[in-house]
N, C-alpha and C positions, 0 to 999 in steps of 0.2 A: 534630404529628409523624406521626400516622396518615395524614393527607392527603398529606404529603410522601412517605411510603413508598409509598402507593398510586400516586401520580403517577410515582414512580421505577420502580415495578414495571410500570406501563403503558408507559412509554417503553422500558424494557428489552425487554418483550414485542414491541413494535412493531419495534424494531431487530432482534431475533432473527428475527421473521417476515420482515422486508424483506430482510435481508442473507443469511439462511440458507435459510429455507423456500421462499420464492418462486423464487429462482434454482434451487434444487434440484428443485422441481416442473417448471420449464421443462426442466431437463436430463432428468428422467424421461420427459417427453412426447417429447422428441427421441429418447431411447433406445428407447422403445416403437415410434416410427415407424421407426427404423433396423432394429429386429428384424423388424417386420412387412413393410416394403417391400423391404429388401435393395438390392443394387446394380442388379439387372436391372429391378426395378420401382420405381425410386427416385422416380418422379413419379406413381405410381398412387394418387392420393389417394382414388379411389373405393373401392378395396379397404380402405384405412384407415378410411374412413367406415363401410363395411359391418362391419368388425371392431368398431368402437365401438358400432354399432347392436346387434350381436349381444350385446355385453356389457351394454348398458343396456336392451335391449328384451326381449320375451318375451310369453308368454301371460298373461292377466289373473290366472289362478290361481297364477302363479309370481312375481307382482310383489313379494310380501313377501320371498321368497328373493333376488330380484334386489336389493332395497333393502338387505338384510343384506349381500350381497356388495359393494355399492357402499360401504357404511359401513366394512366391513373393509378394502377397498382404500384408502379415504381414511385410515383410522387407521394403516395400514402405510406409506402414502406420506409422511405428515408427518414421522415420525422418520427415515425413509430420506432424505428431502429435506434435513432438518437435518444428517444425517450427511455427505451430499455437500457441503453448505455448509461444514461444518467441515473437510472434506478440502481444499476450495478455499482456505480460509483458511490451512491448513497449507502449501499449495503457494505461498502468497504470499511466503514467505521465500526459496525458491529463485528465484522470479521476480524478486524485488528484487535478489538477488545477480547474476542474469543481466543485468538492465538496468543495474546499477551497474558492471558490468565485473569483478566478483569471480568469475572463471571457474575451474572446476576444473583440475587439473594437466594433463589431456590437451589443454586449450585454452590452456595458458600461452604457447606459442610464437605462436599467433594473437593473443592479447591483447597480447603485447609488440610485434608488428608493427603492430597497429592503433594502439597508444599512440604508437609511434615516428612513424607517419604523421601522427597528430593533432598531436604536438609539433612536427614539422617544419613543418606548415602554419601552426601558431600562431606559431612563431618567424619565419616569413617575413612574415606579416601584421604582427606586432609591429615587425619591422625596417623594413618599409615605412612604418608609421605614424610611427615615430621619425624616419625620414629626411625624410618629406614633410609629416607632420602632417595627413594627409587623414582626414576623418571616416569615409569608407567603409572605409579600412584598419582603423581602430579597430573599426568595426562588424563587419567580417569576422573580426577576431581574437576579439572578444567573443562572436560567434556560435558559435565553436568552444569557447571556455572563457573564464572570467573570470581564470583563473590558468593558468600553464603546465600542459598536460595531464599527468596522472599515471595516467589510466585509459583503457581502450579505448572507453569510451562517454561521450556527453555527460552523461548522468544522473549517472554516478559523479563526474565532475569538478565538476558543479554542486553536488552535496551536499557535496563536499570543499572547495569554494571558501571558505565562511565561515571554516573553521578556518585556512586559509592567510592570507586577507585580514586577519582579526582578529589573527593573530600578527604580521603585518607592521605593522598599525596601532597595536596596543597592547602587543605583546610578551607576550600571554597564550596559554596552552594551553587551547583551548576545551573540550576534554574534561574538564579538571580544574576549570575555573571554572564551567562551565554548571550543575552540580547545585546549587551554592551560590547562583548568581545566580537560578536558577529560583525558589528559595524567597522571594526578595525582589521578584519581578515582581508587578505588580498582577493581580488576579483576571481582569480583562478581557483582559489580554495573554496570560496563561496559557491562557485559554479559546480565544483566537484561534489560538495556536500548536497547541493540542491538536486543534482542529477541522481545521486545515490538515494536520497530520500524519495525521489519520484519513482525509482525502481521499487522501493518498498511499498509505496502507495499503489503502484500498478499490480503488484502481487496481491495486495489486499482486495483490489477491484476484481481480479480474477476469481478470488474466493467469493465475491459477490455474484459473479456469473454462475458459480457452482450452486449457490443458493437458488438462483432463478431457474436453473435447469431441473432441480430436484422435483418440483411439482409436476413437471411434464411426465414424470415416470408413472403417474396415475393413469395417463392415457397410453403411454408407450414405454415399456420398461427399459429399453436401451438408453433412454434419457438419464436414467440413474447412473449408468456407466459413464456417460459424458460428465455428469456432475461429480462423480468420484474422481475421474482423471483430472478435471479442473481443480478440485480441492487438493489433490496430492501435489500437483504442479505448483499451485499457489503457495502451499506450505513450504515446499522446497525452495522456491524463489524467495519467499519471505525470510527464511533462515539465512540464505546467502546474503541478501540485501541488508538484513539487520546486523549481521556480523561485520560487514564492510562499513556500514553507516556508524555503528558504535565505535569501531576502531578509528574512523576518520574524526569523529568528534573528540575523542581522547587525544589524537595526534594534533588537532588544531589547538587545543588548550595547551598541550605541552610546548608547542612551538611559538605560540603568540600571546600567552598569558603575561609575559614580561612587558609586552607593548601596552597592555591594558593597565598594568601596575604603574608604568611610567607616565601614562596619560592622566592617571588619577592620583598621582603622587601629591603629598602635602607640600606646601599649604594649599588648601582649596580656596577659591574665591569666597569672600564673606558675603552674607546677605546684603550688607550695605553696598558693597561693590556691585552686586547684582541689581539692586534697585537703582543705583546711579547709572548703570549701563542702560537699563530699561528707559529711564527718563531721557537719557541722551539720544537714544534711537527714536523715541517717540517725537522728538522735535523735528525729525525729518519727515514725518507723516503729514 
């Protein structure tokens, strides 16, 4: 047990350092560069190097003081970096809603127009496929969405598709069935689903970093490029992870729904039996 807890602690520490501290340290370095260089001297790396030298250099008799300063800066930077990482994780929720098409009220009209355009394009491709049976029409339809679009973004429709397709296939409400089915899934299947969902959450967190980098562009315009690259990569990773996660959810239901039906088959225990069992167990307390 001690070895297991030690290994668990080590993995949690590695995850904490990788997901929070390292990205936060990178953000702090960019923030320092933005404050030091500014807009006019955005590419003056020499002055930035001189500032770093002034921070770490000095006379031999002052080396101890400089070492203490460096340690103090490091001690302050680690929790600050972790705090920035937590802020990026907190922004992952709004990023997920933005990419999924759950837009706030001021953007409702825009979301409705985008959804209507996506639905019209999907209907046209679906009608062409049903008329001619051409594979390219089916591919064009499925590239838009696997079900009639109900969201202004591809990601929102892809994550929503399993609920629609499984209701059509089996007549189930996925939100109701899933918690009970989850408990019956093999450990390997649960681990795969959890890992894939974690990839999706990590992509949303990267989008949170993009949001954090954007204000630094006020001081140093290259920060906007960093934010743009982070946003593009986050969107790409989110699409890949959402595709895989949605497919795995459907596959899990296809392969294991019969187990849930068997476990919940009639006749179910009556309330009288339940009360009798409760009383029987209470006698042992």
